[in-house]
BADRENTI-812889 format. One record per atom (N, C-alpha, C): residue in three letters; atom name; x, y, z. Coordinates in steps of 0.05 Angstrom, whole numbers, padded with zeros to 5 digits. Example, Ala and Ser with C-alpha at 12.3 -4.5 7.8 and 13.67 -1.06 7.14 Angstrom:
BEGIN
ala:N:00264:-00114:00156
ala:CA:00246:-00090:00156
ala:C:00264:-00066:00156
ser:N:00257:-00045:00142
ser:CA:00273:-00021:00143
ser:C:00258:00001:00157
This chain:
BEGIN
met:N:-00292:-00392:00016
met:CA:-00293:-00369:-00002
met:C:-00321:-00358:-00004
ala:N:-00324:-00332:-00007
ala:CA:-00350:-00320:-00010
ala:C:-00360:-00324:-00038
ala:N:-00386:-00326:-00041
ala:CA:-00398:-00330:-00067
ala:C:-00395:-00305:-00083
lys:N:-00390:-00308:-00109
lys:CA:-00386:-00284:-00126
lys:C:-00413:-00274:-00136
lys:N:-00418:-00248:-00134
lys:CA:-00443:-00237:-00144
lys:C:-00443:-00237:-00174
ser:N:-00467:-00241:-00185
ser:CA:-00470:-00240:-00214
ser:C:-00471:-00210:-00223
ser:N:-00458:-00204:-00245
ser:CA:-00457:-00176:-00254
ser:C:-00479:-00171:-00274
arg:N:-00495:-00191:-00280
arg:CA:-00517:-00186:-00299
arg:C:-00539:-00169:-00287
arg:N:-00552:-00154:-00304
arg:CA:-00575:-00138:-00295
arg:C:-00599:-00156:-00291
lys:N:-00614:-00152:-00270
lys:CA:-00638:-00167:-00265
lys:C:-00661:-00156:-00282
tyr:N:-00662:-00130:-00285
tyr:CA:-00682:-00116:-00300
tyr:C:-00669:-00101:-00323
ser:N:-00683:-00101:-00346
ser:CA:-00672:-00086:-00369
ser:C:-00676:-00056:-00364
glu:N:-00660:-00040:-00378
glu:CA:-00663:-00010:-00375
glu:C:-00690:-00001:-00384
ser:N:-00700:-00014:-00406
ser:CA:-00726:-00005:-00416
ser:C:-00748:-00013:-00396
ala:N:-00744:-00034:-00380
ala:CA:-00764:-00041:-00360
ala:C:-00765:-00019:-00338
ser:N:-00742:-00008:-00331
ser:CA:-00741:00013:-00311
ser:C:-00754:00038:-00321
lys:N:-00753:00042:-00348
lys:CA:-00767:00066:-00360
lys:C:-00797:00062:-00358
asp:N:-00807:00038:-00361
asp:CA:-00835:00033:-00358
asp:C:-00844:00038:-00329
val:N:-00828:00031:-00310
val:CA:-00834:00036:-00282
val:C:-00834:00066:-00276
glu:N:-00814:00080:-00288
glu:CA:-00813:00109:-00285
glu:C:-00838:00123:-00296
ser:N:-00847:00114:-00319
ser:CA:-00871:00126:-00331
ser:C:-00896:00120:-00314
ala:N:-00897:00096:-00302
ala:CA:-00920:00090:-00284
ala:C:-00919:00108:-00259
met:N:-00895:00113:-00249
met:CA:-00892:00131:-00226
met:C:-00901:00159:-00233
arg:N:-00893:00168:-00257
arg:CA:-00902:00195:-00265
arg:C:-00932:00197:-00268
arg:N:-00944:00176:-00279
arg:CA:-00973:00176:-00282
arg:C:-00987:00175:-00255
arg:N:-00975:00161:-00235
arg:CA:-00986:00161:-00208
arg:C:-00985:00189:-00196
lys:N:-00963:00202:-00200
lys:CA:-00959:00229:-00188
lys:C:-00979:00249:-00201
lys:N:-00983:00245:-00227
lys:CA:-01002:00262:-00242
lys:C:-01031:00256:-00235
gly:N:-01036:00231:-00226
gly:CA:-01063:00223:-00219
gly:C:-01078:00208:-00240
thr:N:-01064:00199:-00261
thr:CA:-01077:00185:-00283
thr:C:-01073:00155:-00283
leu:N:-01057:00145:-00265
leu:CA:-01051:00116:-00263
leu:C:-01075:00102:-00250
lys:N:-01085:00082:-00263
lys:CA:-01108:00068:-00252
lys:C:-01103:00038:-00250
ser:N:-01114:00025:-00231
ser:CA:-01111:-00004:-00227
ser:C:-01131:-00018:-00245
gly:N:-01131:-00045:-00244
gly:CA:-01148:-00061:-00261
gly:C:-01178:-00055:-00256
ser:N:-01185:-00048:-00231
ser:CA:-01213:-00043:-00225
ser:C:-01222:-00014:-00234
gly:N:-01202:00002:-00242
gly:CA:-01209:00029:-00251
gly:C:-01204:00051:-00230
arg:N:-01196:00043:-00206
arg:CA:-01191:00062:-00185
arg:C:-01164:00075:-00189
lys:N:-01161:00100:-00180
lys:CA:-01135:00114:-00181
lys:C:-01116:00101:-00162
val:N:-01091:00098:-00171
val:CA:-01070:00086:-00154
val:C:-01056:00108:-00139
lys:N:-01055:00105:-00112
lys:CA:-01041:00124:-00095
lys:C:-01016:00113:-00083
ser:N:-01015:00086:-00082
ser:CA:-00992:00073:-00069
ser:C:-00968:00072:-00087
arg:N:-00945:00078:-00076
arg:CA:-00920:00077:-00091
arg:C:-00913:00049:-00099
lys:N:-00917:00030:-00081
lys:CA:-00911:00002:-00086
lys:C:-00928:-00009:-00108
gln:N:-00954:-00001:-00108
gln:CA:-00972:-00011:-00129
gln:C:-00965:00000:-00156
ala:N:-00956:00025:-00156
ala:CA:-00948:00038:-00182
ala:C:-00923:00023:-00193
ile:N:-00905:00015:-00176
ile:CA:-00881:00000:-00185
ile:C:-00890:-00027:-00196
ala:N:-00908:-00040:-00182
ala:CA:-00918:-00066:-00191
ala:C:-00932:-00064:-00218
ile:N:-00947:-00043:-00223
ile:CA:-00961:-00039:-00248
ile:C:-00941:-00034:-00270
gly:N:-00920:-00018:-00265
gly:CA:-00899:-00013:-00284
gly:C:-00884:-00038:-00292
leu:N:-00878:-00055:-00273
leu:CA:-00864:-00080:-00278
leu:C:-00883:-00099:-00294
ser:N:-00908:-00099:-00287
ser:CA:-00927:-00116:-00301
ser:C:-00929:-00107:-00331
glu:N:-00930:-00081:-00335
glu:CA:-00931:-00071:-00363
glu:C:-00906:-00079:-00378
ala:N:-00883:-00077:-00365
ala:CA:-00858:-00084:-00378
ala:C:-00857:-00114:-00385
arg:N:-00868:-00130:-00366
arg:CA:-00869:-00159:-00370
arg:C:-00886:-00166:-00394
ser:N:-00909:-00152:-00396
ser:CA:-00928:-00158:-00418
ser:C:-00916:-00149:-00445
lys:N:-00898:-00130:-00445
lys:CA:-00885:-00121:-00470
lys:C:-00862:-00139:-00477
gly:N:-00855:-00158:-00459
gly:CA:-00834:-00177:-00465
gly:C:-00806:-00168:-00457
lys:N:-00804:-00149:-00439
lys:CA:-00778:-00139:-00430
lys:C:-00767:-00156:-00408
lys:N:-00741:-00153:-00403
lys:CA:-00728:-00171:-00384
lys:C:-00735:-00162:-00355
val:N:-00753:-00178:-00343
val:CA:-00762:-00173:-00316
val:C:-00765:-00201:-00303
pro:N:-00754:-00205:-00279
pro:CA:-00756:-00231:-00266
pro:C:-00786:-00238:-00261
arg:N:-00791:-00264:-00259
arg:CA:-00818:-00273:-00254
arg:C:-00828:-00264:-00227
lys:N:-00855:-00262:-00225
lys:CA:-00867:-00255:-00200
lys:C:-00863:-00278:-00180
lys:N:-00863:-00272:-00155
lys:CA:-00861:-00292:-00134
lys:C:-00887:-00308:-00134
ser:N:-00886:-00334:-00128
ser:CA:-00910:-00350:-00129
ser:C:-00929:-00341:-00107
ser:N:-00955:-00343:-00112
ser:CA:-00975:-00334:-00093
ser:C:-00986:-00357:-00076
ser:N:-00970:-00379:-00073
ser:CA:-00980:-00402:-00058
ser:C:-00984:-00394:-00029
arg:N:-00967:-00377:-00018
arg:CA:-00969:-00370:00010
arg:C:-00994:-00353:00015
arg:N:-01000:-00336:-00004
arg:CA:-01023:-00318:-00001
arg:C:-01049:-00333:-00002
ser:N:-01051:-00353:-00020
ser:CA:-01076:-00367:-00023
ser:C:-01082:-00384:00002
ser:N:-01062:-00394:00016
ser:CA:-01066:-00410:00039
ser:C:-01075:-00394:00063
ser:N:-01069:-00368:00063
ser:CA:-01076:-00352:00086
ser:C:-01102:-00336:00083
lys:N:-01118:-00342:00062
lys:CA:-01143:-00329:00057
lys:C:-01163:-00338:00078
arg:N:-01179:-00319:00088
arg:CA:-01199:-00325:00107
arg:C:-01226:-00315:00097
ser:N:-01248:-00328:00106
ser:CA:-01274:-00319:00097
ser:C:-01282:-00294:00113
ser:N:-01301:-00279:00102
ser:CA:-01308:-00254:00115
ser:C:-01322:-00258:00142
ser:N:-01334:-00282:00146
ser:CA:-01347:-00287:00172
ser:C:-01327:-00290:00195
lys:N:-01302:-00297:00189
lys:CA:-01282:-00300:00210
lys:C:-01269:-00274:00217
arg:N:-01274:-00253:00201
arg:CA:-01262:-00227:00206
arg:C:-01277:-00210:00226
gly:N:-01298:-00220:00237
gly:CA:-01314:-00204:00257
gly:C:-01340:-00195:00245
gly:N:-01348:-00206:00223
gly:CA:-01374:-00201:00212
gly:C:-01378:-00174:00199
arg:N:-01356:-00161:00191
arg:CA:-01359:-00135:00178
arg:C:-01370:-00139:00150
lys:N:-01389:-00122:00143
lys:CA:-01400:-00123:00116
lys:C:-01388:-00101:00099
arg:N:-01383:-00107:00074
arg:CA:-01373:-00087:00056
arg:C:-01396:-00074:00041
ser:N:-01395:-00048:00039
ser:CA:-01417:-00034:00025
ser:C:-01408:-00022:-00001
């Protein structure tokens, strides 16, 4: 037998409204990342909206663990010696 899908919502409706407002701010040009730069990426705007909803205590699933990302970090010397200015 096939597994039955859960009918519960993964994200609350109010969380999706936070994402919508982040998308509107991105389109308007007022959405900024933690470093203060303007956000142009659609995916980054969604991530910021979800993060804001999470901090307000709305129903949003946990972030995926970053264990894979930390193991694949490389030093700048291995990248071909490019210097950042």
